[in-house]
N, C-alpha and C positions, 0 to 999 in steps of 0.2 A: 430507512435509507439503504440503498444497495452498497455493495462492496466498492464498486468503482467510485461512487460519490463520496463515500467515507474516506477512501484512500486520498482522493484529490484534496478534501477538506483538511485532513491531518497534515498533508504535504504543505499546504498553503499556511496553516497555522504555525508550522515549524519553520517557515521561511526558506525551505529547501527547494532546489530546482530538480526537475525530473532527472537530469543527468547525474546529479549528486547521489540520489537514491539508487539509480541504475548502476553506478560505480560500486556503491556499497553492496548491492546484490550480486555484482559480477555479471550483469546482463547489459544489453545494449539500451540506450535510451528509447528507441523505437519499441522494444519489447515491453519496457516499463510503461510507455504511453498506451500500449494496448490494454494494460490493466486498467488504467484510468478512464479509458474509453468503453470499457466493458466488453472488449473484443476478445479478451483472453483472461484465464484465471491462473494464478500461480500454483506451483506444486507445493506440497506440505513443507518442505524445507525453506522455500522462498517465503511462504506465508509466515512461517516462524521468524525469519530474519526481518520481515516487515513489522511484525509485532514488536520485536526487540528495538528496532530503530525508532518507532513511534511511541514505545513504552505503553502499549495497550494490549489488552487481551485479544485472543483470536475471536472471541464472541462479539466483542466490540467491533472489531474490524469487519467482521462478516455481517454486521447489522442484526445480530441476534439479541443484543442488549443495548441500552442507551447510555450506559456510563462506563467509563474506562475500566 
């Protein structure tokens, strides 16, 4: 599973809106939407914040492993 797909899946499971996560990250909703569409990738600090928000490892979020 690709990063974008996993990101959307995690957000849906958590019941969060794109705007909620964008606010947490300090970015626009449109910028976050680009992550879920696979049109952009986050920098390292944003990736770490996403891992913290979803309580998963970077390897899981990046699709390198199949368990949290």
